[in-house]
C-alpha positions in Angstrom: 0.0 -0.3 0.1 1.4 3.4 -1.3 1.9 6.1 2.1 0.6 9.6 0.8 3.1 12.2 1.0 1.6 13.9 3.9 1.3 11.0 5.9 5.0 10.3 5.5 5.8 13.5 6.5 3.8 13.7 9.5 4.9 10.0 10.5 8.5 9.6 9.2 9.2 6.7 11.3 6.2 4.6 10.3 7.3 1.1 9.9 10.3 1.5 11.8 11.3 -0.5 15.1 13.2 1.1 17.3 14.7 -0.4 20.4 15.1 2.4 23.5 17.3 1.1 26.1 17.1 3.9 29.0 15.6 3.3 32.5 11.9 3.5 32.3 11.9 6.5 34.5 14.0 8.1 32.1 12.6 7.2 28.6 8.5 8.1 29.2 9.1 11.2 26.8 11.2 9.8 24.1 9.0 6.7 23.7 6.0 9.2 23.3 7.5 11.4 20.7 8.8 8.5 18.7 5.5 6.9 18.7 4.1 10.4 17.6 6.3 10.3 14.7 5.0 6.4 13.9 7.7 4.4 15.5 6.8 0.6 16.7 9.2 1.3 20.2 10.5 -1.7 22.0 11.3 -0.7 25.8 14.2 -2.8 26.7 16.3 -0.9 29.5 19.6 -2.1 29.2 20.8 0.0 32.5 19.2 0.1 36.3 20.8 2.4 39.0 21.3 1.4 42.8 22.7 3.3 45.8 26.5 2.9 46.6 27.4 -0.3 48.5 29.1 1.9 51.2 27.7 5.2 51.8 30.6 6.4 54.1 32.3 8.5 51.4 29.4 10.5 50.2 28.3 10.7 53.8 31.6 12.4 54.9 31.5 14.7 51.8 28.2 15.8 52.6 28.9 16.5 56.4 31.9 18.6 55.1 30.2 20.1 52.5 31.4 23.4 53.6 35.0 22.4 52.7 34.4 22.4 49.3 34.9 25.5 46.9 32.7 23.9 44.0 30.2 21.0 43.4 30.2 19.5 39.8 26.9 17.6 38.9 27.5 15.4 35.8 24.1 13.8 35.6 20.7 14.2 37.0 21.2 10.9 39.1 24.3 12.3 40.7 22.0 15.1 41.8 19.2 12.7 43.1 21.0 10.5 44.8 23.3 12.9 46.6 20.4 15.2 47.9 18.2 12.9 48.2 21.1 11.0 50.7 21.5 14.6 52.6 17.4 14.4 53.2 17.8 10.8 54.5 20.5 12.2 57.2 18.9 15.3 57.9 21.7 17.1 56.8 20.9 20.7 55.5 23.1 21.7 53.2 23.9 25.7 53.5 26.6 25.4 51.5 24.6 24.8 48.6 22.7 28.0 49.0 26.1 30.2 49.0 26.6 32.4 46.3 30.3 32.0 47.3 30.3 28.5 46.3 30.2 27.4 42.2 27.6 24.8 41.4 27.9 23.3 38.0 25.9 21.2 35.9 26.3 19.3 32.4 23.7 20.4 31.1 20.1 22.1 31.8 18.3 18.9 32.6 20.7 18.3 35.3 20.5 21.9 36.6 16.9 21.5 36.7 16.9 18.6 38.6 18.9 20.1 41.1 16.2 22.7 41.3 13.4 20.2 42.1 15.5 20.0 45.6 15.8 23.6 45.5 19.5 23.9 44.7 20.2 26.8 42.5 22.9 25.5 39.8 24.8 28.8 39.0 26.9 27.3 36.2 25.8 25.3 33.2 28.2 24.1 30.7 27.3 25.4 27.2 28.7 22.4 25.1 26.6 20.0 27.6 29.6 17.7 27.9 31.6 16.6 31.2 34.9 17.3 29.5 33.6 20.7 28.1 32.6 21.8 31.4 36.0 21.0 32.7 37.3 23.3 29.8 35.1 26.0 30.3 35.7 26.0 34.3 39.5 25.4 33.6 40.3 29.0 35.0 37.9 28.9 37.9 39.4 25.6 39.4 43.1 26.0 40.0 44.0 25.1 43.7 40.1 25.0 44.3 38.7 22.1 46.2 36.1 20.2 43.9 33.4 18.0 44.9 32.4 15.0 42.1 29.4 13.1 43.1 29.3 10.5 40.4 28.5 7.0 39.2 30.7 4.1 39.9 31.3 3.7 36.3 32.3 7.3 35.8 34.9 8.2 33.0 38.0 8.5 34.6 39.2 11.4 32.1 36.8 14.0 33.6 38.6 13.7 37.3 41.8 13.5 35.4 41.3 16.8 33.4 40.1 18.4 36.6 43.5 17.5 38.4 45.2 18.9 35.1 43.6 22.1 35.8 44.8 22.4 39.2 41.8 21.1 41.2 42.0 19.3 44.6 39.2 16.8 43.4 37.2 14.6 46.1 35.6 11.9 44.0 32.4 10.1 45.9 30.4 7.1 44.3 26.7 8.6 44.7 25.4 6.0 43.0 25.6 2.7 40.9 25.1 2.1 37.6 23.8 -1.7 37.4 23.0 -4.3 34.6 18.9 -5.4 35.0 18.3 -8.6 36.2 16.9 -9.9 32.8 17.1 -8.3 29.5 13.2 -8.8 27.7 13.9 -12.5 26.2 11.6 -11.5 22.7 13.2 -7.9 22.3 16.8 -9.5 22.6 15.7 -12.5 20.1 14.6 -9.5 17.6 17.8 -7.7 17.9 19.8 -10.9 17.5 17.9 -11.6 14.1 18.2 -7.8 13.1 14.6 -7.5 13.1 14.6 -3.9 14.5 15.8 -0.6 12.5 17.5 1.1 15.2 18.7 0.9 18.9 19.0 4.1 20.9 21.8 3.7 23.5 22.0 6.4 26.2 25.2 5.6 27.7 28.1 3.2 27.4 27.1 1.2 30.3 23.9 0.7 28.1 25.7 -0.7 25.3 28.2 -2.8 27.2 25.2 -4.6 29.3 23.5 -5.5 25.8 27.1 -6.8 24.6 27.2 -8.9 27.5 23.9 -10.5 27.0 24.6 -11.3 23.2 28.1 -11.0 22.8 30.4 -8.2 21.4 31.3 -9.9 18.3 27.5 -10.8 17.4 27.0 -6.7 18.6 29.4 -5.9 15.7 27.9 -8.1 13.1 24.1 -6.6 14.3 25.5 -3.4 13.9 25.9 -3.9 10.0 22.0 -4.3 9.7 20.5 -2.4 12.6 21.7 1.4 12.8 23.1 2.0 16.5 22.1 5.4 17.7 24.7 6.7 20.4 23.3 9.7 22.4 26.7 11.7 23.2 29.8 11.4 22.4 30.8 8.9 25.1 28.2 6.4 24.0 29.3 6.5 20.5 33.1 6.0 21.6 32.1 3.2 23.4 30.2 1.7 20.1 33.2 2.7 18.4 35.9 1.1 20.4 34.1 -2.2 20.3 34.6 -2.4 16.6 30.7 -1.6 15.8 29.4 1.3 14.1 27.6 4.2 15.7 25.7 4.9 12.5 23.5 7.7 14.2 25.3 10.2 16.7 22.9 12.3 18.5 23.3 15.2 21.3 22.2 14.6 25.1 18.4 15.4 25.0 19.3 17.9 28.2 20.9 19.7 25.3 18.7 19.4 22.5 15.2 18.3 24.1 13.4 15.0 23.6 11.3 15.9 20.7 14.7 17.2 18.8 16.3 13.7 19.7 13.3 11.9 18.1 13.0 14.2 14.9 17.2 13.5 14.5 16.1 10.0 14.4 13.4 10.8 11.6 15.8 13.0 9.8 18.2 10.0 9.9 15.8 7.7 7.9 14.5 10.4 5.5 18.2 11.0 4.4 19.1 7.4 4.5 16.3 5.8 2.7 18.2 2.4 2.6 19.4 2.6 6.3 17.1 0.4 7.6 18.2 -3.5 7.8 16.3 -5.7 5.6 13.6 -7.7 7.7 11.4 -10.4 6.6 7.7 -9.9 6.6 
């Protein structure tokens, strides 16, 4: 059946099957945006989050927050877990209300998350990556005590760049990034058979966890038939480092907005009409 030009314009992802690997609490808006564009969305969280196994380092940092000149938030989860723990301990954080202290966020979404806890971020990275945040703050960090709450799988290059800038960095694990207990078996089977058009990865961990389930060599082969969409440069780098192809690279949605992210996928398929894998009907 022929699809009208107007229908194709309004629903450019019609007939496309897109796997979203983000955690459910992070993917609702994206799922709706993709479905509005006509995609069949398969939700298969490839990451989950958990508190630290040992709270002591984070608790000590919270109790001594006044001793830090700056706090850098690299993700919404870093904000959420640090400030929720502060509430659990009954620790009021006047240091987070001080205009003398640098409170920096990697992007507007992260800054918005801090605002939900009544914490006002006073610096947001223009280019919305951890590396950019450090570069943009470089001249303000030399000799300063910096608190970096992060995932247990955080990119070591960020802390290294901070130290190269002369900062005295205290890294604390605010949360853990873990694999789900099980990946959805029917969706994994569809991926193995390349019966999807795209898989959206929002973090290196999501990609690696799927590799662990399917096999790195198998994922490389699947990537020749399925479009891997990497959100952010770190995710794209993880895919390429494994030997696979990151056919679609998209800015973080905290930078461009969820609708723009969905539109980017649609534009990719419109530009590359042959990009979709061949699938049996």
